[in-house]
C-alpha angles and dihedrals in degrees: 000000000000120000121182125197145122125244109226099206140351131168137176126246133175088267096049139274123335114212116203128185125185121220131184099185116138102239137163096225146010089245091059091054093044092052092047095052107026094101092049093050091045090053092048090050093051092048092047092049091050093049098041100033086223132117123255105229098178136023113197136178117199110206113205089191094053093033095226149090121261115202116210 
């Protein structure tokens, strides 16, 4: 299977790598956005772990529409 995408932001902390993806979708709730993009973020996390040989400690979506972080 081939999946193509671009990780918006990732950075390393003492606990591991934080993966951050920005979204601008107009949604009614954080849950709606999380459900819509969970698979994408999980695939990004797996690819990043494989390339870096480091653990992903947090997966985060930042919703511009909701103005907040959503932790997966």
